[in-house]
C-alpha positions as a Markdown table, in Angstrom:
| # | Residue | x | y | z |
|---|---|---|---|---|
| 1 | Unk | -60.3 | -42.8 | 23.8 |
| 2 | Unk | -58.7 | -44.3 | 20.9 |
| 3 | Unk | -59.1 | -42.0 | 18.6 |
| 4 | Unk | -58.1 | -39.3 | 21.0 |
| 5 | Unk | -55.0 | -41.4 | 22.4 |
| 6 | Unk | -53.9 | -42.1 | 18.4 |
| 7 | Unk | -53.8 | -38.2 | 17.5 |
| 8 | Unk | -51.6 | -37.5 | 20.4 |
| 9 | Unk | -48.6 | -38.9 | 18.8 |
| 10 | Unk | -49.2 | -37.7 | 15.2 |
| 11 | Unk | -49.6 | -33.7 | 16.6 |
| 12 | Unk | -46.4 | -34.5 | 18.4 |
| 13 | Unk | -44.9 | -35.9 | 15.3 |
| 14 | Unk | -45.9 | -32.9 | 13.2 |
| 15 | Unk | -44.6 | -30.0 | 16.2 |
| 16 | Unk | -41.4 | -31.5 | 16.0 |
| 17 | Unk | -40.8 | -31.5 | 12.1 |
| 18 | Unk | -40.2 | -27.5 | 12.1 |
| 19 | Unk | -37.9 | -27.5 | 14.9 |
| 20 | Unk | -35.6 | -30.2 | 13.3 |
| 21 | Unk | -35.2 | -28.2 | 10.2 |
| 22 | Unk | -34.8 | -24.9 | 12.0 |
| 23 | Unk | -32.1 | -26.3 | 13.9 |
| 24 | Unk | -30.4 | -27.5 | 10.7 |
| 25 | Unk | -30.6 | -24.7 | 9.1 |
| 26 | Unk | -29.1 | -22.5 | 12.1 |
| 27 | Unk | -25.5 | -23.6 | 11.7 |
| 28 | Unk | -26.0 | -22.8 | 7.7 |
| 29 | Unk | -26.5 | -19.0 | 8.3 |
| 30 | Unk | -23.4 | -18.1 | 10.4 |
| 31 | Unk | -20.9 | -19.8 | 8.8 |
| 32 | Unk | -21.4 | -18.4 | 5.4 |
| 33 | Unk | -20.8 | -14.6 | 6.2 |
| 34 | Unk | -17.6 | -16.3 | 7.8 |
| 35 | Unk | -16.7 | -17.7 | 4.7 |
| 36 | Unk | -17.4 | -14.7 | 2.5 |
| 37 | Unk | -14.7 | -12.8 | 4.8 |
| 38 | Unk | -11.7 | -15.3 | 4.3 |
| 39 | Unk | -12.2 | -15.4 | 0.3 |
| 40 | Unk | -12.8 | -11.7 | 0.2 |
| 41 | Unk | -11.3 | -9.5 | 2.5 |
| 42 | Unk | -13.5 | -5.8 | 3.1 |
| 43 | Unk | -11.4 | -3.3 | 1.2 |
| 44 | Unk | -14.5 | -1.6 | 0.4 |
| 45 | Unk | -13.4 | 2.5 | 2.1 |
| 46 | Unk | -15.1 | 5.3 | -0.4 |
| 47 | Unk | -12.3 | 7.7 | 1.0 |
| 48 | Unk | -9.7 | 5.3 | -0.7 |
| 49 | Unk | -8.8 | 6.8 | -4.9 |
| 50 | Unk | -9.0 | 4.4 | -7.8 |
| 51 | Unk | -6.1 | 2.0 | -8.4 |
| 52 | Unk | -4.4 | 2.7 | -4.7 |
| 53 | Unk | -4.6 | 0.7 | -1.7 |
| 54 | Unk | -4.2 | 3.0 | 1.7 |
| 55 | Unk | -2.0 | 1.2 | 4.2 |
| 56 | Unk | -2.0 | 2.6 | 7.2 |
| 57 | Unk | -5.7 | 2.4 | 8.1 |
| 58 | Unk | -6.8 | 2.0 | 11.6 |
| 59 | Unk | -9.9 | -0.1 | 11.2 |
| 60 | Unk | -9.5 | -4.1 | 11.7 |
| 61 | Unk | -10.2 | -5.2 | 8.2 |
| 62 | Unk | -7.3 | -2.8 | 7.1 |
| 63 | Unk | -5.2 | -4.1 | 9.3 |
| 64 | Unk | -6.4 | -7.8 | 9.0 |
| 65 | Unk | -5.7 | -7.4 | 5.1 |
| 66 | Unk | -2.3 | -5.5 | 5.2 |
| 67 | Unk | -1.6 | -8.7 | 7.6 |
| 68 | Unk | -2.8 | -10.9 | 5.3 |
| 69 | Unk | -0.7 | -9.2 | 2.4 |
| 70 | Unk | 2.3 | -9.7 | 4.3 |
| 71 | Unk | 4.0 | -13.5 | 3.0 |
| 72 | Unk | 7.4 | -12.9 | 4.5 |
| 73 | Unk | 10.5 | -10.7 | 3.8 |
| 74 | Unk | 12.1 | -12.5 | 0.8 |
| 75 | Unk | 8.3 | -12.6 | -0.9 |
| 76 | Unk | 7.9 | -10.4 | -4.0 |
| 77 | Unk | 4.1 | -10.5 | -3.2 |
| 78 | Unk | 4.9 | -8.8 | -0.1 |
| 79 | Unk | 5.8 | -6.0 | -1.7 |
| 80 | Unk | 3.3 | -5.8 | -4.4 |
| 81 | Unk | 1.3 | -3.4 | -2.2 |
| 82 | Unk | 3.2 | -0.4 | -1.9 |
| 83 | Unk | 3.5 | -0.2 | -5.9 |
| 84 | Unk | -0.2 | 0.2 | -6.0 |
| 85 | Unk | -0.3 | 3.4 | -6.6 |
| 86 | Unk | -2.3 | 5.8 | -9.2 |
| 87 | Unk | -0.7 | 8.4 | -11.6 |
| 88 | Unk | -2.2 | 11.7 | -9.1 |
| 89 | Unk | 0.0 | 10.3 | -6.3 |
| 90 | Unk | 3.1 | 9.9 | -8.0 |
| 91 | Unk | 3.0 | 13.5 | -9.6 |
| 92 | Unk | 1.6 | 14.8 | -6.6 |
| 93 | Unk | 4.8 | 13.4 | -4.6 |
| 94 | Unk | 7.0 | 14.1 | -7.6 |
| 95 | Unk | 6.2 | 17.7 | -7.4 |
| 96 | Unk | 6.8 | 18.1 | -3.9 |
| 97 | Unk | 10.3 | 17.0 | -4.1 |
| 98 | Unk | 10.9 | 20.1 | -6.2 |
| 99 | Unk | 9.6 | 21.9 | -3.5 |
| 100 | Unk | 11.9 | 21.2 | -0.4 |
| 101 | Unk | 11.4 | 24.0 | 1.5 |
| 102 | Unk | 7.8 | 23.0 | 2.6 |
| 103 | Unk | 9.0 | 20.1 | 4.5 |
| 104 | Unk | 5.9 | 18.5 | 4.4 |
| 105 | Unk | 6.5 | 15.5 | 2.1 |
| 106 | Unk | 7.1 | 13.1 | 5.3 |
| 107 | Unk | 3.3 | 13.8 | 6.0 |
| 108 | Unk | 2.3 | 13.2 | 3.2 |
| 109 | Unk | 3.7 | 9.6 | 3.1 |
| 110 | Unk | 2.8 | 9.0 | 6.4 |
| 111 | Unk | 0.2 | 6.8 | 5.5 |
| 112 | Unk | 0.7 | 4.8 | 2.7 |
| 113 | Unk | 4.7 | 5.2 | 1.6 |
| 114 | Unk | 5.2 | 3.7 | -1.7 |
| 115 | Unk | 8.7 | 1.3 | -3.4 |
| 116 | Unk | 7.0 | 2.7 | -7.0 |
| 117 | Unk | 9.0 | 6.2 | -6.8 |
| 118 | Unk | 12.4 | 4.6 | -5.8 |
| 119 | Unk | 12.6 | 1.9 | -8.2 |
| 120 | Unk | 11.2 | 4.2 | -11.2 |
| 121 | Unk | 12.9 | 7.4 | -10.2 |
| 122 | Unk | 16.2 | 5.3 | -9.7 |
| 123 | Unk | 16.2 | 3.1 | -13.0 |
| 124 | Unk | 15.2 | 6.7 | -15.0 |
| 125 | Unk | 18.2 | 8.2 | -13.6 |
| 126 | Unk | 20.7 | 5.8 | -14.4 |
| 127 | Unk | 20.1 | 5.2 | -18.1 |
| 128 | Unk | 19.4 | 9.1 | -18.2 |
| 129 | Unk | 23.1 | 10.0 | -16.7 |
| 130 | Unk | 24.9 | 7.2 | -18.8 |
| 131 | Unk | 23.3 | 8.4 | -22.0 |
| 132 | Unk | 23.8 | 12.0 | -21.2 |
| 133 | Unk | 26.6 | 11.8 | -19.6 |
| 134 | Unk | 28.0 | 10.6 | -23.2 |
| 135 | Unk | 26.5 | 13.1 | -25.0 |
| 136 | Unk | 27.9 | 15.8 | -23.1 |
| 137 | Unk | 32.2 | 14.1 | -23.0 |
| 138 | Unk | 31.4 | 13.7 | -26.6 |
| 139 | Unk | 29.9 | 17.7 | -27.4 |
| 140 | Unk | 33.0 | 19.1 | -24.8 |
| 141 | Unk | 35.8 | 16.7 | -27.3 |
| 142 | Unk | 34.0 | 17.9 | -29.9 |
| 143 | Unk | 34.3 | 21.8 | -28.9 |
| 144 | Unk | 37.8 | 21.2 | -28.5 |
| 145 | Unk | 38.4 | 18.8 | -31.3 |
| 146 | Unk | 36.5 | 18.9 | -34.1 |
| 147 | Unk | 37.8 | 15.9 | -35.6 |
| 148 | Unk | 36.7 | 14.2 | -32.3 |
| 149 | Unk | 34.3 | 10.8 | -33.1 |
| 150 | Unk | 31.5 | 9.5 | -31.3 |
| 151 | Unk | 31.9 | 6.6 | -29.0 |
| 152 | Unk | 29.3 | 5.5 | -26.5 |
| 153 | Unk | 31.1 | 4.2 | -22.8 |
| 154 | Unk | 29.6 | 1.3 | -21.8 |
| 155 | Unk | 30.9 | 1.6 | -18.4 |
| 156 | Unk | 28.9 | 4.5 | -17.8 |
| 157 | Unk | 25.8 | 2.4 | -17.6 |
| 158 | Unk | 27.8 | -0.4 | -14.6 |
| 159 | Unk | 29.0 | 2.9 | -12.6 |
| 160 | Unk | 25.8 | 4.9 | -12.3 |
| 161 | Unk | 23.4 | 1.3 | -11.6 |
| 162 | Unk | 26.2 | 0.7 | -8.8 |
| 163 | Unk | 26.3 | 3.8 | -7.5 |
| 164 | Unk | 22.7 | 5.2 | -8.2 |
| 165 | Unk | 21.1 | 1.6 | -6.8 |
| 166 | Unk | 23.7 | 1.2 | -4.1 |
| 167 | Unk | 23.1 | 5.0 | -2.5 |
| 168 | Unk | 19.3 | 4.9 | -2.7 |
| 169 | Unk | 19.2 | 1.5 | -0.5 |
| 170 | Unk | 22.2 | 1.9 | 1.7 |
| 171 | Unk | 21.8 | 5.1 | 2.6 |
| 172 | Unk | 18.3 | 4.8 | 3.9 |
| 173 | Unk | 19.3 | 1.8 | 5.2 |
| 174 | Unk | 22.1 | 3.0 | 7.7 |
| 175 | Unk | 20.0 | 5.7 | 8.6 |
| 176 | Unk | 17.5 | 3.6 | 9.5 |
| 177 | Unk | 19.3 | 1.5 | 11.7 |
| 178 | Unk | 21.0 | 4.3 | 13.3 |
| 179 | Unk | 17.6 | 6.5 | 14.1 |
| 180 | Unk | 16.6 | 3.2 | 15.6 |
| 181 | Unk | 19.6 | 3.1 | 17.6 |
| 182 | Unk | 18.4 | 6.6 | 18.9 |
| 183 | Unk | 14.9 | 5.1 | 19.4 |
| 184 | Unk | 13.3 | 7.3 | 17.3 |
| 185 | Unk | 9.8 | 6.0 | 15.2 |
| 186 | Unk | 11.7 | 5.5 | 11.8 |
| 187 | Unk | 10.3 | 3.6 | 9.1 |
| 188 | Unk | 12.7 | 1.9 | 6.3 |
| 189 | Unk | 10.0 | 1.5 | 3.6 |
| 190 | Unk | 9.2 | 5.8 | 4.6 |
| 191 | Unk | 12.9 | 6.0 | 4.5 |
| 192 | Unk | 13.7 | 4.4 | 0.9 |
| 193 | Unk | 10.4 | 6.5 | 0.0 |
| 194 | Unk | 11.7 | 9.8 | 1.1 |
| 195 | Unk | 15.3 | 9.0 | -0.3 |
| 196 | Unk | 13.9 | 7.4 | -4.4 |
| 197 | Unk | 11.7 | 10.9 | -5.0 |
| 198 | Unk | 15.0 | 13.0 | -4.0 |
| 199 | Unk | 16.8 | 11.6 | -7.0 |
| 200 | Unk | 14.1 | 13.0 | -9.0 |
| 201 | Unk | 15.7 | 16.3 | -9.3 |
| 202 | Unk | 18.9 | 14.9 | -10.6 |
| 203 | Unk | 17.1 | 13.9 | -13.8 |
| 204 | Unk | 15.8 | 17.0 | -14.7 |
| 205 | Unk | 19.0 | 19.0 | -14.6 |
| 206 | Unk | 20.8 | 16.1 | -16.4 |
| 207 | Unk | 19.4 | 17.2 | -19.4 |
| 208 | Unk | 20.9 | 20.9 | -18.9 |
| 209 | Unk | 24.2 | 19.1 | -17.5 |
| 210 | Unk | 24.7 | 18.4 | -21.8 |
| 211 | Unk | 25.4 | 22.1 | -22.1 |
| 212 | Unk | 29.3 | 22.1 | -22.9 |
| 213 | Unk | 30.0 | 25.3 | -20.4 |
| 214 | Unk | 32.1 | 24.1 | -17.1 |
| 215 | Unk | 31.0 | 27.4 | -14.7 |
| 216 | Unk | 27.0 | 26.5 | -15.9 |
| 217 | Unk | 27.5 | 22.6 | -15.3 |
| 218 | Unk | 28.3 | 23.0 | -11.8 |
| 219 | Unk | 26.3 | 26.3 | -11.1 |
| 220 | Unk | 23.2 | 23.9 | -11.9 |
| 221 | Unk | 24.7 | 20.5 | -10.2 |
| 222 | Unk | 25.4 | 22.5 | -6.8 |
| 223 | Unk | 22.0 | 23.9 | -7.3 |
| 224 | Unk | 20.2 | 20.8 | -7.9 |
| 225 | Unk | 22.2 | 19.3 | -5.2 |
| 226 | Unk | 20.9 | 21.9 | -2.5 |
| 227 | Unk | 17.6 | 21.3 | -3.4 |
| 228 | Unk | 17.9 | 17.4 | -3.0 |
| 229 | Unk | 19.7 | 17.8 | 0.2 |
| 230 | Unk | 17.2 | 20.4 | 2.0 |
| 231 | Unk | 14.2 | 17.9 | 0.6 |
| 232 | Unk | 15.9 | 14.8 | 2.4 |
| 233 | Unk | 17.2 | 17.2 | 5.7 |
| 234 | Unk | 13.9 | 18.9 | 6.3 |
| 235 | Unk | 12.0 | 15.5 | 6.0 |
| 236 | Unk | 14.1 | 13.8 | 8.0 |
| 237 | Unk | 13.6 | 16.2 | 11.1 |
| 238 | Unk | 10.2 | 15.1 | 11.5 |
| 239 | Unk | 11.3 | 11.1 | 12.3 |
| 240 | Unk | 14.3 | 12.4 | 14.8 |
| 241 | Unk | 14.4 | 12.6 | 18.6 |
| 242 | Unk | 15.5 | 16.1 | 20.0 |
| 243 | Unk | 18.9 | 14.6 | 21.3 |
| 244 | Unk | 21.2 | 14.3 | 17.9 |
| 245 | Unk | 18.9 | 15.7 | 15.4 |
| 246 | Unk | 21.5 | 18.3 | 13.9 |
| 247 | Unk | 24.4 | 15.7 | 13.5 |
| 248 | Unk | 21.9 | 13.3 | 11.7 |
| 249 | Unk | 20.3 | 15.8 | 9.6 |
| 250 | Unk | 23.5 | 17.3 | 8.6 |
| 251 | Unk | 25.1 | 14.3 | 7.6 |
| 252 | Unk | 22.1 | 13.3 | 5.6 |
| 253 | Unk | 22.6 | 16.8 | 3.5 |
| 254 | Unk | 26.4 | 16.3 | 3.2 |
| 255 | Unk | 25.8 | 12.9 | 1.9 |
| 256 | Unk | 23.3 | 14.1 | -0.1 |
| 257 | Unk | 25.5 | 16.9 | -1.8 |
| 258 | Unk | 28.2 | 14.3 | -2.2 |
| 259 | Unk | 26.1 | 12.5 | -4.8 |
| 260 | Unk | 25.1 | 15.5 | -6.9 |
| 261 | Unk | 29.2 | 16.3 | -6.8 |
| 262 | Unk | 30.1 | 12.3 | -8.2 |
| 263 | Unk | 27.3 | 12.7 | -10.7 |
| 264 | Unk | 28.9 | 16.0 | -11.7 |
| 265 | Unk | 32.7 | 14.6 | -11.7 |
| 266 | Unk | 32.4 | 11.4 | -13.1 |
| 267 | Unk | 29.6 | 11.9 | -15.9 |
| 268 | Unk | 29.2 | 15.1 | -16.8 |
| 269 | Unk | 33.4 | 15.9 | -16.4 |
C-alpha cells in the first residue's frame, strides 16, 4: 500500500511537466509572425516589376504598406514612393505623351502615378529653353549683324524656373480644386503626373526652335503646343463629370497653348 501510494505523486508530477512546457511554448508561436510582419511588411507580389512599387493595390497588405509609407504632407519620405519607378515605365509614359490622340494616358497612371516625370521633365525643360534660347538669340543677331558677339543672359534661367515650375505645380493644383468643387474623382498626384509629362514635347521642339527662321519657329511651336494641349485636354476628360466638361477641357487646352506661345515669345523671339 505504501509503495502504490508513493508512486501516485510521481506519475502526476511527471505528467504535469509536458503540460507546463506546452503552455509556455504556445504564446511564443503566436507572437513571432506578428513581430515579423511589423518589421518586414509584405510586398512580394509577382506582378510588380523590378524597382517599382504599385501604389493602387487592393490587397490588405498593399493598403497597410501604403498607409505606413505616408508620414505627413510636409515629410519628404511620404513622397519617395512616387519616385520609385524604373526606366521602362518612364519611357513608356514619355512615348505616350507624344501620341495625344490616344487619350489613354490617364488609364496608364491610374494605379501608379509618379512625380519623377514632373520633376525631371520640368527641370530639364528649364535648362534647355534657357540655354537654347540664348543660342537662338545669338544666331538671330548674328544673321542681321555679323559682328555680334556671344553673351549669355542669365535672366533666362530665372524666368524659365519661375514660369515652368509655377505652371507645372499651380495649374494642376487649381484644376484639382475645381474638379473637387464639381464633385469629380480628381487626384492631385495624377494631375501633377499628367501635366508633368505634357511638357516633354517642348524639350524636343526647343532644339528645332534654334533654327533662325521665324516662320519655321512659329510652325514648330504651334504644332508642339497643339499636341501638348490635346494630350492634357483629352486625358482630363476621364476625370470630368458630364456637366461642365466642355468649359474645363477648353480652358486646359488654352492654358497649354498659352505656355507654348510664352516659350516662343520670351526665349526664342
